[in-house]
Every structure is written in structure tokens, then in C-alpha cells.
C-alpha positions in Angstrom: 126.2 59.4 50.3 123.4 57.4 48.8 123.5 54.9 45.9 120.5 54.0 43.9 119.8 50.6 42.4 116.8 50.2 40.1 115.4 46.7 39.6 112.5 45.7 37.5 110.4 45.2 40.7 111.9 47.8 43.1 113.9 50.9 43.7 116.7 50.4 46.3 118.6 53.2 48.1 121.9 52.1 49.7 123.3 54.2 52.6 126.2 53.4 54.9 124.3 50.8 57.0 120.8 50.8 55.4 119.2 49.3 52.4 115.9 51.1 51.9 113.6 49.3 49.5 110.5 50.5 47.7 108.8 47.6 46.0 106.7 48.4 43.0 102.9 48.5 43.2 101.3 45.1 42.6 104.4 43.0 43.0 104.2 39.6 44.8 107.6 39.4 46.4 108.9 35.8 46.1 112.1 33.9 46.9 113.2 34.7 43.3 113.0 38.4 44.1 114.8 37.7 47.4 117.6 36.2 45.6 118.0 39.4 43.5 117.8 41.5 46.7 120.4 39.2 48.3 122.8 40.0 45.5 122.4 43.7 46.2 123.0 43.1 49.9 126.1 41.0 49.2 127.5 43.7 46.9 127.1 46.6 49.3 127.2 44.9 52.7 129.4 41.8 52.3 131.2 42.5 55.6 129.2 45.3 57.1 126.2 45.0 59.5 123.1 46.6 58.0 119.4 47.1 58.3 116.7 46.7 55.7 114.0 49.3 55.7 110.9 48.4 53.6 109.4 51.7 52.7 105.8 50.6 51.8 104.6 53.5 49.7 103.1 51.0 47.2 100.7 48.2 47.8 102.3 44.7 47.3 102.4 41.3 48.9 105.2 39.3 50.4 105.7 35.5 50.4 106.7 34.9 54.1 109.4 32.5 53.0 111.3 35.6 51.9 111.8 36.6 55.5 112.9 33.1 56.6 115.6 33.3 53.9 116.6 36.8 54.9 117.1 35.6 58.5 120.1 33.6 57.2 122.1 36.7 56.3 124.6 37.1 59.1 125.2 40.8 58.4 121.5 41.7 58.6 120.9 43.2 62.0 117.2 44.1 61.7 114.3 44.8 59.5 112.0 47.8 59.6 108.7 48.4 57.8 107.5 52.0 57.2 103.8 51.9 56.5 100.8 54.0 57.3 98.0 52.0 55.6 96.3 49.6 58.1 96.5 46.7 55.7 100.2 47.1 55.2 100.8 47.3 58.9 98.7 44.2 59.5 100.6 42.3 56.8 103.9 43.4 58.4 102.7 42.0 61.8 102.2 38.7 60.1 105.6 38.8 58.3 107.3 39.6 61.6 106.6 36.0 62.7 108.9 34.7 60.0 112.0 36.8 60.5 114.5 35.8 63.2 116.0 39.2 63.5 114.7 42.4 65.2 111.6 43.6 63.2 109.7 46.8 63.9 106.9 48.7 62.2 107.0 52.5 61.9 104.9 55.4 60.7 107.9 57.4 59.2 111.1 56.7 57.5 113.0 58.9 60.0 111.7 56.7 62.9 112.9 53.6 61.1 116.3 55.1 60.5 116.7 56.1 64.1 115.8 52.6 65.3 118.2 51.1 62.7 121.0 53.3 63.9 120.4 52.1 67.5 120.5 48.5 66.4 123.7 49.0 64.4 125.3 50.9 67.3 124.3 48.2 69.7 125.7 45.4 67.5 128.9 47.4 67.1 129.3 47.8 70.8 128.8 44.1 71.5 131.3 43.2 68.8 134.1 45.1 70.5 
């Protein structure tokens, strides 16, 4: 079952082990936004491993510090970007340098979810 969280800068979908974010068009994602997203993560994944999937259907920019801060979340197992636009994919490649967790770029949401499930299952296997 999915839960939806609407923020002034994004729409978030929460699933069992995924947070799928769709940031609004034209937003410049800053550490202030990260703090708000972090509260959402804490509420739904306080003791559960999870993956963030950034579904980039809108054009926006990201302060790379956001990814450095996200790396500090012990329950975050990986980060996926779903983007088809060449600029969005190139930006994600740059962002990848700042996150100290598995980070992949995909063409489709389904590919990102399958990758995320593999990461979660692998982390669960090593925890037992």
C-alpha cells in the first residue's frame, strides 16, 4: 500500500521500502529541503532500510550538499534517479559523486524499483 505526502516543493510516495520523490518544476533543492525530506524519511523509515527514487519528470536543480547530508542516514541503502532527459542524466552523474551510497540512473521507474529491491534484499541478507 502506498502513502502520499504532498510538500510545497514535492510529491512523495511512500512504499514498503521506497521513497519515490517527484520534485516540482523549477525548484532548487537545498539543505533546507533536505531537512524536510529527512523528516519524512524518519517518520516512515526510522528503523527500516529504504531506497530513495528521484523520479525526475520535472526540471529542477540540486545543491550537491543535499547528497552529502543524505549519506549520513544509516537506513538509506541507495539512491536511484529516473530520468530520460540528457541534461537530467548528466546532472545525476555529477550528483553521484557526492553520495556515499549506491547510486544508479535509470530510464524507467520499474528498473529503479527492481534495482532497489535487489539492494534491500542484499542488505537484509548481510544483516542476518
